[in-house]
mmCIF file of the N, C-alpha and C atoms, coordinates in Angstrom:
data_MODEL
# 
_entry.id   MODEL 
# 
loop_
_atom_site.group_PDB 
_atom_site.id 
_atom_site.type_symbol 
_atom_site.label_atom_id 
_atom_site.label_alt_id 
_atom_site.label_comp_id 
_atom_site.label_asym_id 
_atom_site.label_entity_id 
_atom_site.label_seq_id 
_atom_site.pdbx_PDB_ins_code 
_atom_site.Cartn_x 
_atom_site.Cartn_y 
_atom_site.Cartn_z 
_atom_site.occupancy 
_atom_site.B_iso_or_equiv 
_atom_site.pdbx_formal_charge 
_atom_site.auth_seq_id 
_atom_site.auth_comp_id 
_atom_site.auth_asym_id 
_atom_site.auth_atom_id 
_atom_site.pdbx_PDB_model_num 
ATOM 1   N N  . MET A 1 1  ? 0.806   -1.189 0.000   1.00 0.00 ? 1  MET A N  1 
ATOM 2   C CA . MET A 1 1  ? 0.000   0.000  0.000   1.00 0.00 ? 1  MET A CA 1 
ATOM 3   C C  . MET A 1 1  ? 0.854   1.262  0.000   1.00 0.00 ? 1  MET A C  1 
ATOM 4   N N  . HIS A 1 2  ? 1.885   1.272  0.794   1.00 0.00 ? 2  HIS A N  1 
ATOM 5   C CA . HIS A 1 2  ? 2.740   2.446  0.856   1.00 0.00 ? 2  HIS A CA 1 
ATOM 6   C C  . HIS A 1 2  ? 3.557   2.609  -0.413  1.00 0.00 ? 2  HIS A C  1 
ATOM 7   N N  . GLY A 1 3  ? 3.800   1.522  -1.102  1.00 0.00 ? 3  GLY A N  1 
ATOM 8   C CA . GLY A 1 3  ? 4.568   1.600  -2.334  1.00 0.00 ? 3  GLY A CA 1 
ATOM 9   C C  . GLY A 1 3  ? 3.855   2.400  -3.413  1.00 0.00 ? 3  GLY A C  1 
ATOM 10  N N  . THR A 1 4  ? 2.538   2.282  -3.512  1.00 0.00 ? 4  THR A N  1 
ATOM 11  C CA . THR A 1 4  ? 1.806   3.037  -4.516  1.00 0.00 ? 4  THR A CA 1 
ATOM 12  C C  . THR A 1 4  ? 1.775   4.520  -4.196  1.00 0.00 ? 4  THR A C  1 
ATOM 13  N N  . ILE A 1 5  ? 1.753   4.878  -2.940  1.00 0.00 ? 5  ILE A N  1 
ATOM 14  C CA . ILE A 1 5  ? 1.779   6.296  -2.553  1.00 0.00 ? 5  ILE A CA 1 
ATOM 15  C C  . ILE A 1 5  ? 3.109   6.897  -2.946  1.00 0.00 ? 5  ILE A C  1 
ATOM 16  N N  . ASP A 1 6  ? 4.204   6.159  -2.714  1.00 0.00 ? 6  ASP A N  1 
ATOM 17  C CA . ASP A 1 6  ? 5.529   6.650  -3.074  1.00 0.00 ? 6  ASP A CA 1 
ATOM 18  C C  . ASP A 1 6  ? 5.634   6.864  -4.582  1.00 0.00 ? 6  ASP A C  1 
ATOM 19  N N  . LYS A 1 7  ? 5.069   5.971  -5.384  1.00 0.00 ? 7  LYS A N  1 
ATOM 20  C CA . LYS A 1 7  ? 5.119   6.117  -6.836  1.00 0.00 ? 7  LYS A CA 1 
ATOM 21  C C  . LYS A 1 7  ? 4.363   7.358  -7.275  1.00 0.00 ? 7  LYS A C  1 
ATOM 22  N N  . ARG A 1 8  ? 3.230   7.613  -6.662  1.00 0.00 ? 8  ARG A N  1 
ATOM 23  C CA . ARG A 1 8  ? 2.461   8.806  -7.019  1.00 0.00 ? 8  ARG A CA 1 
ATOM 24  C C  . ARG A 1 8  ? 3.239   10.066 -6.709  1.00 0.00 ? 8  ARG A C  1 
ATOM 25  N N  . ARG A 1 9  ? 3.927   10.074 -5.601  1.00 0.00 ? 9  ARG A N  1 
ATOM 26  C CA . ARG A 1 9  ? 4.722   11.245 -5.232  1.00 0.00 ? 9  ARG A CA 1 
ATOM 27  C C  . ARG A 1 9  ? 5.854   11.461 -6.223  1.00 0.00 ? 9  ARG A C  1 
ATOM 28  N N  . ARG A 1 10 ? 6.472   10.388 -6.671  1.00 0.00 ? 10 ARG A N  1 
ATOM 29  C CA . ARG A 1 10 ? 7.564   10.524 -7.641  1.00 0.00 ? 10 ARG A CA 1 
ATOM 30  C C  . ARG A 1 10 ? 7.060   11.069 -8.973  1.00 0.00 ? 10 ARG A C  1 
ATOM 31  N N  . ARG A 1 11 ? 5.901   10.607 -9.401  1.00 0.00 ? 11 ARG A N  1 
ATOM 32  C CA . ARG A 1 11 ? 5.353   11.090 -10.668 1.00 0.00 ? 11 ARG A CA 1 
ATOM 33  C C  . ARG A 1 11 ? 5.011   12.567 -10.595 1.00 0.00 ? 11 ARG A C  1 
ATOM 34  N N  . ALA A 1 12 ? 4.554   13.037 -9.468  1.00 0.00 ? 12 ALA A N  1 
ATOM 35  C CA . ALA A 1 12 ? 4.189   14.442 -9.316  1.00 0.00 ? 12 ALA A CA 1 
ATOM 36  C C  . ALA A 1 12 ? 5.423   15.333 -9.362  1.00 0.00 ? 12 ALA A C  1 
ATOM 37  N N  . ALA A 1 13 ? 6.587   14.785 -9.056  1.00 0.00 ? 13 ALA A N  1 
ATOM 38  C CA . ALA A 1 13 ? 7.803   15.579 -9.027  1.00 0.00 ? 13 ALA A CA 1 
ATOM 39  C C  . ALA A 1 13 ? 8.388   15.811 -10.422 1.00 0.00 ? 13 ALA A C  1 
ATOM 40  N N  . VAL A 1 14 ? 7.845   15.179 -11.457 1.00 0.00 ? 14 VAL A N  1 
ATOM 41  C CA . VAL A 1 14 ? 8.352   15.350 -12.818 1.00 0.00 ? 14 VAL A CA 1 
ATOM 42  C C  . VAL A 1 14 ? 8.067   16.769 -13.291 1.00 0.00 ? 14 VAL A C  1 
ATOM 43  N N  . LYS A 1 15 ? 9.042   17.373 -13.948 1.00 0.00 ? 15 LYS A N  1 
ATOM 44  C CA . LYS A 1 15 ? 8.878   18.742 -14.437 1.00 0.00 ? 15 LYS A CA 1 
ATOM 45  C C  . LYS A 1 15 ? 7.806   18.790 -15.526 1.00 0.00 ? 15 LYS A C  1 
ATOM 46  N N  . PRO A 1 16 ? 6.953   19.799 -15.505 1.00 0.00 ? 16 PRO A N  1 
ATOM 47  C CA . PRO A 1 16 ? 5.974   19.937 -16.587 1.00 0.00 ? 16 PRO A CA 1 
ATOM 48  C C  . PRO A 1 16 ? 6.665   20.370 -17.875 1.00 0.00 ? 16 PRO A C  1 
ATOM 49  N N  . LEU A 1 17 ? 6.083   19.996 -18.998 1.00 0.00 ? 17 LEU A N  1 
ATOM 50  C CA . LEU A 1 17 ? 6.648   20.381 -20.289 1.00 0.00 ? 17 LEU A CA 1 
ATOM 51  C C  . LEU A 1 17 ? 6.494   21.870 -20.498 1.00 0.00 ? 17 LEU A C  1 
ATOM 52  N N  . ARG A 1 18 ? 7.519   22.476 -21.045 1.00 0.00 ? 18 ARG A N  1 
ATOM 53  C CA . ARG A 1 18 ? 7.458   23.913 -21.329 1.00 0.00 ? 18 ARG A CA 1 
ATOM 54  C C  . ARG A 1 18 ? 6.953   24.125 -22.747 1.00 0.00 ? 18 ARG A C  1 
ATOM 55  N N  . ALA A 1 19 ? 6.240   25.197 -22.935 1.00 0.00 ? 19 ALA A N  1 
ATOM 56  C CA . ALA A 1 19 ? 5.779   25.549 -24.281 1.00 0.00 ? 19 ALA A CA 1 
ATOM 57  C C  . ALA A 1 19 ? 6.975   26.025 -25.098 1.00 0.00 ? 19 ALA A C  1 
ATOM 58  N N  . ARG A 1 20 ? 6.918   25.758 -26.384 1.00 0.00 ? 20 ARG A N  1 
ATOM 59  C CA . ARG A 1 20 ? 8.002   26.221 -27.249 1.00 0.00 ? 20 ARG A CA 1 
ATOM 60  C C  . ARG A 1 20 ? 7.988   27.737 -27.330 1.00 0.00 ? 20 ARG A C  1 
ATOM 61  N N  . PRO A 1 21 ? 9.152   28.363 -27.346 1.00 0.00 ? 21 PRO A N  1 
ATOM 62  C CA . PRO A 1 21 ? 9.183   29.823 -27.481 1.00 0.00 ? 21 PRO A CA 1 
ATOM 63  C C  . PRO A 1 21 ? 8.599   30.256 -28.826 1.00 0.00 ? 21 PRO A C  1 
ATOM 64  N N  . ALA A 1 22 ? 8.050   31.445 -28.866 1.00 0.00 ? 22 ALA A N  1 
ATOM 65  C CA . ALA A 1 22 ? 7.404   31.944 -30.083 1.00 0.00 ? 22 ALA A CA 1 
ATOM 66  C C  . ALA A 1 22 ? 8.395   32.041 -31.243 1.00 0.00 ? 22 ALA A C  1 
ATOM 67  N N  . ALA A 1 23 ? 9.653   32.276 -30.960 1.00 0.00 ? 23 ALA A N  1 
ATOM 68  C CA . ALA A 1 23 ? 10.646  32.426 -32.022 1.00 0.00 ? 23 ALA A CA 1 
ATOM 69  C C  . ALA A 1 23 ? 10.867  31.122 -32.783 1.00 0.00 ? 23 ALA A C  1 
ATOM 70  N N  . ARG A 1 24 ? 10.616  29.985 -32.147 1.00 0.00 ? 24 ARG A N  1 
ATOM 71  C CA . ARG A 1 24 ? 10.841  28.701 -32.801 1.00 0.00 ? 24 ARG A CA 1 
ATOM 72  C C  . ARG A 1 24 ? 9.658   28.250 -33.645 1.00 0.00 ? 24 ARG A C  1 
ATOM 73  N N  . ARG A 1 25 ? 8.499   28.794 -33.400 1.00 0.00 ? 25 ARG A N  1 
ATOM 74  C CA . ARG A 1 25 ? 7.313   28.347 -34.128 1.00 0.00 ? 25 ARG A CA 1 
ATOM 75  C C  . ARG A 1 25 ? 7.435   28.694 -35.600 1.00 0.00 ? 25 ARG A C  1 
ATOM 76  N N  . LYS A 1 26 ? 6.877   27.803 -36.406 1.00 0.00 ? 26 LYS A N  1 
ATOM 77  C CA . LYS A 1 26 ? 6.898   28.040 -37.845 1.00 0.00 ? 26 LYS A CA 1 
ATOM 78  C C  . LYS A 1 26 ? 5.914   29.151 -38.176 1.00 0.00 ? 26 LYS A C  1 
ATOM 79  N N  . PRO A 1 27 ? 6.308   30.070 -39.041 1.00 0.00 ? 27 PRO A N  1 
ATOM 80  C CA . PRO A 1 27 ? 5.360   31.119 -39.429 1.00 0.00 ? 27 PRO A CA 1 
ATOM 81  C C  . PRO A 1 27 ? 4.220   30.543 -40.258 1.00 0.00 ? 27 PRO A C  1 
ATOM 82  N N  . ILE A 1 28 ? 3.073   31.169 -40.178 1.00 0.00 ? 28 ILE A N  1 
ATOM 83  C CA . ILE A 1 28 ? 1.914   30.720 -40.941 1.00 0.00 ? 28 ILE A CA 1 
ATOM 84  C C  . ILE A 1 28 ? 2.113   31.093 -42.401 1.00 0.00 ? 28 ILE A C  1 
ATOM 85  N N  . ASP A 1 29 ? 1.932   30.133 -43.269 1.00 0.00 ? 29 ASP A N  1 
ATOM 86  C CA . ASP A 1 29 ? 2.057   30.376 -44.695 1.00 0.00 ? 29 ASP A CA 1 
ATOM 87  C C  . ASP A 1 29 ? 0.733   30.941 -45.204 1.00 0.00 ? 29 ASP A C  1 
ATOM 88  N N  . ARG A 1 30 ? 0.729   32.224 -45.525 1.00 0.00 ? 30 ARG A N  1 
ATOM 89  C CA . ARG A 1 30 ? -0.498  32.893 -45.960 1.00 0.00 ? 30 ARG A CA 1 
ATOM 90  C C  . ARG A 1 30 ? -0.937  32.447 -47.358 1.00 0.00 ? 30 ARG A C  1 
ATOM 91  N N  . ASN A 1 31 ? -0.044  31.830 -48.104 1.00 0.00 ? 31 ASN A N  1 
ATOM 92  C CA . ASN A 1 31 ? -0.365  31.379 -49.454 1.00 0.00 ? 31 ASN A CA 1 
ATOM 93  C C  . ASN A 1 31 ? -0.638  29.882 -49.517 1.00 0.00 ? 31 ASN A C  1 
ATOM 94  N N  . ALA A 1 32 ? -0.818  29.257 -48.362 1.00 0.00 ? 32 ALA A N  1 
ATOM 95  C CA . ALA A 1 32 ? -1.076  27.821 -48.333 1.00 0.00 ? 32 ALA A CA 1 
ATOM 96  C C  . ALA A 1 32 ? -2.434  27.535 -48.972 1.00 0.00 ? 32 ALA A C  1 
ATOM 97  N N  . PRO A 1 33 ? -2.562  26.430 -49.659 1.00 0.00 ? 33 PRO A N  1 
ATOM 98  C CA . PRO A 1 33 ? -3.847  26.112 -50.288 1.00 0.00 ? 33 PRO A CA 1 
ATOM 99  C C  . PRO A 1 33 ? -4.920  25.815 -49.245 1.00 0.00 ? 33 PRO A C  1 
ATOM 100 N N  . LEU A 1 34 ? -6.131  26.148 -49.594 1.00 0.00 ? 34 LEU A N  1 
ATOM 101 C CA . LEU A 1 34 ? -7.273  25.864 -48.738 1.00 0.00 ? 34 LEU A CA 1 
ATOM 102 C C  . LEU A 1 34 ? -7.901  24.562 -49.205 1.00 0.00 ? 34 LEU A C  1 
ATOM 103 N N  . ILE A 1 35 ? -8.120  23.670 -48.294 1.00 0.00 ? 35 ILE A N  1 
ATOM 104 C CA . ILE A 1 35 ? -8.716  22.383 -48.638 1.00 0.00 ? 35 ILE A CA 1 
ATOM 105 C C  . ILE A 1 35 ? -10.075 22.319 -47.957 1.00 0.00 ? 35 ILE A C  1 
ATOM 106 N N  . LEU A 1 36 ? -11.109 22.032 -48.723 1.00 0.00 ? 36 LEU A N  1 
ATOM 107 C CA . LEU A 1 36 ? -12.418 21.855 -48.120 1.00 0.00 ? 36 LEU A CA 1 
ATOM 108 C C  . LEU A 1 36 ? -13.130 20.673 -48.705 1.00 0.00 ? 36 LEU A C  1 
ATOM 109 N N  . LYS A 1 37 ? -13.974 20.107 -47.870 1.00 0.00 ? 37 LYS A N  1 
ATOM 110 C CA . LYS A 1 37 ? -14.771 18.965 -48.296 1.00 0.00 ? 37 LYS A CA 1 
ATOM 111 C C  . LYS A 1 37 ? -16.134 19.483 -48.719 1.00 0.00 ? 37 LYS A C  1 
ATOM 112 N N  . ILE A 1 38 ? -16.583 19.033 -49.879 1.00 0.00 ? 38 ILE A N  1 
ATOM 113 C CA . ILE A 1 38 ? -17.909 19.418 -50.340 1.00 0.00 ? 38 ILE A CA 1 
ATOM 114 C C  . ILE A 1 38 ? -18.726 18.151 -50.582 1.00 0.00 ? 38 ILE A C  1 
ATOM 115 N N  . THR A 1 39 ? -20.012 18.316 -50.551 1.00 0.00 ? 39 THR A N  1 
ATOM 116 C CA . THR A 1 39 ? -20.892 17.170 -50.753 1.00 0.00 ? 39 THR A CA 1 
ATOM 117 C C  . THR A 1 39 ? -20.828 16.730 -52.218 1.00 0.00 ? 39 THR A C  1 
ATOM 118 N N  . PRO A 1 40 ? -21.159 15.497 -52.494 1.00 0.00 ? 40 PRO A N  1 
ATOM 119 C CA . PRO A 1 40 ? -21.171 15.038 -53.878 1.00 0.00 ? 40 PRO A CA 1 
ATOM 120 C C  . PRO A 1 40 ? -22.123 15.857 -54.757 1.00 0.00 ? 40 PRO A C  1 
ATOM 121 N N  . ARG A 1 41 ? -23.237 16.301 -54.186 1.00 0.00 ? 41 ARG A N  1 
ATOM 122 C CA . ARG A 1 41 ? -24.189 17.113 -54.947 1.00 0.00 ? 41 ARG A CA 1 
ATOM 123 C C  . ARG A 1 41 ? -23.548 18.442 -55.367 1.00 0.00 ? 41 ARG A C  1 
ATOM 124 N N  . LEU A 1 42 ? -22.842 19.097 -54.436 1.00 0.00 ? 42 LEU A N  1 
ATOM 125 C CA . LEU A 1 42 ? -22.159 20.342 -54.770 1.00 0.00 ? 42 LEU A CA 1 
ATOM 126 C C  . LEU A 1 42 ? -21.051 20.106 -55.792 1.00 0.00 ? 42 LEU A C  1 
ATOM 127 N N  . ASP A 1 43 ? -20.358 18.990 -55.660 1.00 0.00 ? 43 ASP A N  1 
ATOM 128 C CA . ASP A 1 43 ? -19.285 18.677 -56.604 1.00 0.00 ? 43 ASP A CA 1 
ATOM 129 C C  . ASP A 1 43 ? -19.836 18.472 -58.012 1.00 0.00 ? 43 ASP A C  1 
ATOM 130 N N  . ARG A 1 44 ? -20.970 17.774 -58.118 1.00 0.00 ? 44 ARG A N  1 
ATOM 131 C CA . ARG A 1 44 ? -21.579 17.576 -59.444 1.00 0.00 ? 44 ARG A CA 1 
ATOM 132 C C  . ARG A 1 44 ? -22.002 18.914 -60.049 1.00 0.00 ? 44 ARG A C  1 
ATOM 133 N N  . ALA A 1 45 ? -22.633 19.762 -59.225 1.00 0.00 ? 45 ALA A N  1 
ATOM 134 C CA . ALA A 1 45 ? -23.080 21.067 -59.725 1.00 0.00 ? 45 ALA A CA 1 
ATOM 135 C C  . ALA A 1 45 ? -21.885 21.921 -60.146 1.00 0.00 ? 45 ALA A C  1 
ATOM 136 N N  . LEU A 1 46 ? -20.828 21.900 -59.355 1.00 0.00 ? 46 LEU A N  1 
ATOM 137 C CA . LEU A 1 46 ? -19.629 22.668 -59.681 1.00 0.00 ? 46 LEU A CA 1 
ATOM 138 C C  . LEU A 1 46 ? -18.974 22.132 -60.952 1.00 0.00 ? 46 LEU A C  1 
ATOM 139 N N  . THR A 1 47 ? -18.961 20.831 -61.116 1.00 0.00 ? 47 THR A N  1 
ATOM 140 C CA . THR A 1 47 ? -18.382 20.218 -62.323 1.00 0.00 ? 47 THR A CA 1 
ATOM 141 C C  . THR A 1 47 ? -19.160 20.630 -63.567 1.00 0.00 ? 47 THR A C  1 
ATOM 142 N N  . LYS A 1 48 ? -20.484 20.712 -63.472 1.00 0.00 ? 48 LYS A N  1 
ATOM 143 C CA . LYS A 1 48 ? -21.288 21.171 -64.608 1.00 0.00 ? 48 LYS A CA 1 
ATOM 144 C C  . LYS A 1 48 ? -20.945 22.599 -64.990 1.00 0.00 ? 48 LYS A C  1 
ATOM 145 N N  . VAL A 1 49 ? -20.799 23.451 -63.983 1.00 0.00 ? 49 VAL A N  1 
ATOM 146 C CA . VAL A 1 49 ? -20.458 24.852 -64.247 1.00 0.00 ? 49 VAL A CA 1 
ATOM 147 C C  . VAL A 1 49 ? -19.074 24.947 -64.876 1.00 0.00 ? 49 VAL A C  1 
ATOM 148 N N  . VAL A 1 50 ? -18.149 24.139 -64.408 1.00 0.00 ? 50 VAL A N  1 
ATOM 149 C CA . VAL A 1 50 ? -16.785 24.135 -64.948 1.00 0.00 ? 50 VAL A CA 1 
ATOM 150 C C  . VAL A 1 50 ? -16.790 23.730 -66.420 1.00 0.00 ? 50 VAL A C  1 
ATOM 151 N N  . LYS A 1 51 ? -17.556 22.695 -66.741 1.00 0.00 ? 51 LYS A N  1 
ATOM 152 C CA . LYS A 1 51 ? -17.608 22.236 -68.132 1.00 0.00 ? 51 LYS A CA 1 
ATOM 153 C C  . LYS A 1 51 ? -18.204 23.292 -69.051 1.00 0.00 ? 51 LYS A C  1 
ATOM 154 N N  . LYS A 1 52 ? -19.236 23.995 -68.582 1.00 0.00 ? 52 LYS A N  1 
ATOM 155 C CA . LYS A 1 52 ? -19.874 25.009 -69.409 1.00 0.00 ? 52 LYS A CA 1 
ATOM 156 C C  . LYS A 1 52 ? -19.018 26.268 -69.559 1.00 0.00 ? 52 LYS A C  1 
ATOM 157 N N  . SER A 1 53 ? -18.308 26.636 -68.503 1.00 0.00 ? 53 SER A N  1 
ATOM 158 C CA . SER A 1 53 ? -17.549 27.889 -68.531 1.00 0.00 ? 53 SER A CA 1 
ATOM 159 C C  . SER A 1 53 ? -16.129 27.722 -69.051 1.00 0.00 ? 53 SER A C  1 
ATOM 160 N N  . GLY A 1 54 ? -15.562 26.531 -68.877 1.00 0.00 ? 54 GLY A N  1 
ATOM 161 C CA . GLY A 1 54 ? -14.179 26.322 -69.301 1.00 0.00 ? 54 GLY A CA 1 
ATOM 162 C C  . GLY A 1 54 ? -13.163 26.837 -68.287 1.00 0.00 ? 54 GLY A C  1 
ATOM 163 N N  . ARG A 1 55 ? -13.619 27.310 -67.154 1.00 0.00 ? 55 ARG A N  1 
ATOM 164 C CA . ARG A 1 55 ? -12.716 27.795 -66.107 1.00 0.00 ? 55 ARG A CA 1 
ATOM 165 C C  . ARG A 1 55 ? -12.570 26.720 -65.036 1.00 0.00 ? 55 ARG A C  1 
ATOM 166 N N  . PRO A 1 56 ? -11.459 26.759 -64.286 1.00 0.00 ? 56 PRO A N  1 
ATOM 167 C CA . PRO A 1 56 ? -11.242 25.714 -63.271 1.00 0.00 ? 56 PRO A CA 1 
ATOM 168 C C  . PRO A 1 56 ? -12.155 25.879 -62.051 1.00 0.00 ? 56 PRO A C  1 
ATOM 169 N N  . LYS A 1 57 ? -12.241 24.822 -61.259 1.00 0.00 ? 57 LYS A N  1 
ATOM 170 C CA . LYS A 1 57 ? -13.096 24.829 -60.069 1.00 0.00 ? 57 LYS A CA 1 
ATOM 171 C C  . LYS A 1 57 ? -12.689 25.917 -59.085 1.00 0.00 ? 57 LYS A C  1 
ATOM 172 N N  . TYR A 1 58 ? -11.374 26.084 -58.886 1.00 0.00 ? 58 TYR A N  1 
ATOM 173 C CA . TYR A 1 58 ? -10.940 27.050 -57.889 1.00 0.00 ? 58 TYR A CA 1 
ATOM 174 C C  . TYR A 1 58 ? -11.395 28.463 -58.243 1.00 0.00 ? 58 TYR A C  1 
ATOM 175 N N  . TYR A 1 59 ? -11.517 28.761 -59.530 1.00 0.00 ? 59 TYR A N  1 
ATOM 176 C CA . TYR A 1 59 ? -11.977 30.084 -59.945 1.00 0.00 ? 59 TYR A CA 1 
ATOM 177 C C  . TYR A 1 59 ? -13.404 30.324 -59.452 1.00 0.00 ? 59 TYR A C  1 
ATOM 178 N N  . HIS A 1 60 ? -14.266 29.367 -59.670 1.00 0.00 ? 60 HIS A N  1 
ATOM 179 C CA . HIS A 1 60 ? -15.666 29.525 -59.279 1.00 0.00 ? 60 HIS A CA 1 
ATOM 180 C C  . HIS A 1 60 ? -15.835 29.522 -57.755 1.00 0.00 ? 60 HIS A C  1 
ATOM 181 N N  . VAL A 1 61 ? -15.085 28.684 -57.084 1.00 0.00 ? 61 VAL A N  1 
ATOM 182 C CA . VAL A 1 61 ? -15.173 28.636 -55.620 1.00 0.00 ? 61 VAL A CA 1 
ATOM 183 C C  . VAL A 1 61 ? -14.678 29.958 -55.027 1.00 0.00 ? 61 VAL A C  1 
ATOM 184 N N  . ARG A 1 62 ? -13.550 30.448 -55.539 1.00 0.00 ? 62 ARG A N  1 
ATOM 185 C CA . ARG A 1 62 ? -13.002 31.712 -55.038 1.00 0.00 ? 62 ARG A CA 1 
ATOM 186 C C  . ARG A 1 62 ? -13.967 32.859 -55.286 1.00 0.00 ? 62 ARG A C  1 
ATOM 187 N N  . ARG A 1 63 ? -14.564 32.885 -56.470 1.00 0.00 ? 63 ARG A N  1 
ATOM 188 C CA . ARG A 1 63 ? -15.517 33.947 -56.801 1.00 0.00 ? 63 ARG A CA 1 
ATOM 189 C C  . ARG A 1 63 ? -16.762 33.892 -55.921 1.00 0.00 ? 63 ARG A C  1 
ATOM 190 N N  . ALA A 1 64 ? -17.266 32.692 -55.682 1.00 0.00 ? 64 ALA A N  1 
ATOM 191 C CA . ALA A 1 64 ? -18.432 32.540 -54.815 1.00 0.00 ? 64 ALA A CA 1 
ATOM 192 C C  . ALA A 1 64 ? -18.104 32.965 -53.385 1.00 0.00 ? 64 ALA A C  1 
ATOM 193 N N  . LEU A 1 65 ? -16.916 32.622 -52.918 1.00 0.00 ? 65 LEU A N  1 
ATOM 194 C CA . LEU A 1 65 ? -16.503 33.002 -51.577 1.00 0.00 ? 65 LEU A CA 1 
ATOM 195 C C  . LEU A 1 65 ? -16.341 34.513 -51.459 1.00 0.00 ? 65 LEU A C  1 
ATOM 196 N N  . GLU A 1 66 ? -15.771 35.147 -52.471 1.00 0.00 ? 66 GLU A N  1 
ATOM 197 C CA . GLU A 1 66 ? -15.634 36.609 -52.466 1.00 0.00 ? 66 GLU A CA 1 
ATOM 198 C C  . GLU A 1 66 ? -16.994 37.284 -52.404 1.00 0.00 ? 66 GLU A C  1 
ATOM 199 N N  . ARG A 1 67 ? -17.933 36.801 -53.201 1.00 0.00 ? 67 ARG A N  1 
ATOM 200 C CA . ARG A 1 67 ? -19.278 37.388 -53.185 1.00 0.00 ? 67 ARG A CA 1 
ATOM 201 C C  . ARG A 1 67 ? -19.945 37.195 -51.838 1.00 0.00 ? 67 ARG A C  1 
ATOM 202 N N  . TYR A 1 68 ? -19.807 36.019 -51.273 1.00 0.00 ? 68 TYR A N  1 
ATOM 203 C CA . TYR A 1 68 ? -20.412 35.736 -49.970 1.00 0.00 ? 68 TYR A CA 1 
ATOM 204 C C  . TYR A 1 68 ? -19.822 36.655 -48.894 1.00 0.00 ? 68 TYR A C  1 
ATOM 205 N N  . LEU A 1 69 ? -18.494 36.791 -48.895 1.00 0.00 ? 69 LEU A N  1 
ATOM 206 C CA . LEU A 1 69 ? -17.858 37.633 -47.883 1.00 0.00 ? 69 LEU A CA 1 
ATOM 207 C C  . LEU A 1 69 ? -18.243 39.097 -48.045 1.00 0.00 ? 69 LEU A C  1 
ATOM 208 N N  . ASN A 1 70 ? -18.339 39.577 -49.275 1.00 0.00 ? 70 ASN A N  1 
ATOM 209 C CA . ASN A 1 70 ? -18.775 40.962 -49.503 1.00 0.00 ? 70 ASN A CA 1 
ATOM 210 C C  . ASN A 1 70 ? -20.191 41.156 -48.983 1.00 0.00 ? 70 ASN A C  1 
ATOM 211 N N  . HIS A 1 71 ? -21.052 40.197 -49.236 1.00 0.00 ? 71 HIS A N  1 
ATOM 212 C CA . HIS A 1 71 ? -22.432 40.266 -48.761 1.00 0.00 ? 71 HIS A CA 1 
ATOM 213 C C  . HIS A 1 71 ? -22.475 40.280 -47.229 1.00 0.00 ? 71 HIS A C  1 
ATOM 214 N N  . MET A 1 72 ? -21.702 39.408 -46.595 1.00 0.00 ? 72 MET A N  1 
ATOM 215 C CA . MET A 1 72 ? -21.690 39.343 -45.138 1.00 0.00 ? 72 MET A CA 1 
ATOM 216 C C  . MET A 1 72 ? -21.116 40.614 -44.519 1.00 0.00 ? 72 MET A C  1 
ATOM 217 N N  . GLU A 1 73 ? -20.073 41.180 -45.130 1.00 0.00 ? 73 GLU A N  1 
ATOM 218 C CA . GLU A 1 73 ? -19.512 42.433 -44.624 1.00 0.00 ? 73 GLU A CA 1 
ATOM 219 C C  . GLU A 1 73 ? -20.548 43.548 -44.680 1.00 0.00 ? 73 GLU A C  1 
ATOM 220 N N  . ALA A 1 74 ? -21.275 43.628 -45.779 1.00 0.00 ? 74 ALA A N  1 
ATOM 221 C CA . ALA A 1 74 ? -22.318 44.656 -45.926 1.00 0.00 ? 74 ALA A CA 1 
ATOM 222 C C  . ALA A 1 74 ? -23.433 44.431 -44.903 1.00 0.00 ? 74 ALA A C  1 
ATOM 223 N N  . LEU A 1 75 ? -23.783 43.184 -44.691 1.00 0.00 ? 75 LEU A N  1 
ATOM 224 C CA . LEU A 1 75 ? -24.837 42.852 -43.728 1.00 0.00 ? 75 LEU A CA 1 
ATOM 225 C C  . LEU A 1 75 ? -24.411 43.237 -42.315 1.00 0.00 ? 75 LEU A C  1 
ATOM 226 N N  . ILE A 1 76 ? -23.201 42.914 -41.946 1.00 0.00 ? 76 ILE A N  1 
ATOM 227 C CA . ILE A 1 76 ? -22.679 43.240 -40.615 1.00 0.00 ? 76 ILE A CA 1 
ATOM 228 C C  . ILE A 1 76 ? -22.591 44.749 -40.439 1.00 0.00 ? 76 ILE A C  1 
ATOM 229 N N  . LYS A 1 77 ? -22.155 45.428 -41.488 1.00 0.00 ? 77 LYS A N  1 
ATOM 230 C CA . LYS A 1 77 ? -22.048 46.890 -41.431 1.00 0.00 ? 77 LYS A CA 1 
ATOM 231 C C  . LYS A 1 77 ? -23.411 47.537 -41.235 1.00 0.00 ? 77 LYS A C  1 
ATOM 232 N N  . SER A 1 78 ? -24.436 47.011 -41.905 1.00 0.00 ? 78 SER A N  1 
ATOM 233 C CA . SER A 1 78 ? -25.771 47.577 -41.782 1.00 0.00 ? 78 SER A CA 1 
ATOM 234 C C  . SER A 1 78 ? -26.395 47.287 -40.409 1.00 0.00 ? 78 SER A C  1 
ATOM 235 N N  . VAL A 1 79 ? -26.044 46.170 -39.814 1.00 0.00 ? 79 VAL A N  1 
ATOM 236 C CA . VAL A 1 79 ? -26.570 45.833 -38.496 1.00 0.00 ? 79 VAL A CA 1 
ATOM 237 C C  . VAL A 1 79 ? -25.935 46.726 -37.423 1.00 0.00 ? 79 VAL A C  1 
ATOM 238 N N  . LYS A 1 80 ? -24.662 47.044 -37.570 1.00 0.00 ? 80 LYS A N  1 
ATOM 239 C CA . LYS A 1 80 ? -23.967 47.872 -36.590 1.00 0.00 ? 80 LYS A CA 1 
ATOM 240 C C  . LYS A 1 80 ? -24.471 49.315 -36.599 1.00 0.00 ? 80 LYS A C  1 
ATOM 241 N N  . GLN A 1 81 ? -25.021 49.770 -37.718 1.00 0.00 ? 81 GLN A N  1 
ATOM 242 C CA . GLN A 1 81 ? -25.486 51.171 -37.797 1.00 0.00 ? 81 GLN A CA 1 
ATOM 243 C C  . GLN A 1 81 ? -26.821 51.374 -37.207 1.00 0.00 ? 81 GLN A C  1 
# 
């Protein structure tokens, strides 16, 4: 019984891990690709648009995201006023 108490005390004496200093952390790559999962239905619809337009998927996704963000910014701005 006393042996288990001694083991617990020894484990508590272990030094806690230190966080890495900020200087060692890798900087965030602002140009890293964005990966997202979409439903098969969205993928089929996007593929149809790609075939008709001749432009790549990333073009349409980026454009849709830009429009959505502009809309949300305007909405937030109007709510704050």
